[in-house]
N, C-alpha and C positions, 0 to 999 in steps of 0.2 A: 449521841456520842460516837466518835469515830477515832480510829488510830491507825497508823501505819505499822505499829509495833505488834508483834505476835510471837509466841513461843510454840514451836511445832516439833514434836518428836520425829526422829528419823528411824524408819524401820529397816530400810535396805539402802545400800550404796552399790551402784553398778559402775565398775571401773575395769577397763581393758578386757571386756568380755567376761568378767567375773562378777558375781553377785555376792555381796557380803552382808549378812544380817547384823543388825545393831541391837544389842540387848534382847535378842530373840523376838524382835518386833514389839516389845512391850515398852510402855512409858517408864522411864527411870526416875529415881529419886530427885536428881538434880533438875531434870526437865519439869517434873511436877512442882518442885519448889519455886523455880523461876516463873512458871506459869501462874501459880497461886499468888506470888508477889506482884506480878504485873497486873493481873486482873483485879487484885485487891486495891491497888493504887488507882486503876482506871475507874473503879466503881466507888471510890471513896471509903472503902472498908478498912484500909490501913493508910497511915500517913505517907504523903509523897515526899520522902526524904531527899529526892533529887531535883525537885522543882520541875518535873516533866509536864505537869498539867497547866494548861492555860485556859481561862474562861473566855469564850468567844461570845460577844453580844450581838 
């Protein structure tokens, strides 16, 4: 199984020579929820409500 889709938390953003921490470099509730939903669909543990999965023969 493979996918081009992934959910990755952001720990820091570097912009104009400044570094900004995001959520103290911790995984947040929304990121965790989105990750759990996507992985659940990918592994068939929750329904694919969006018809993202295609069986390849």
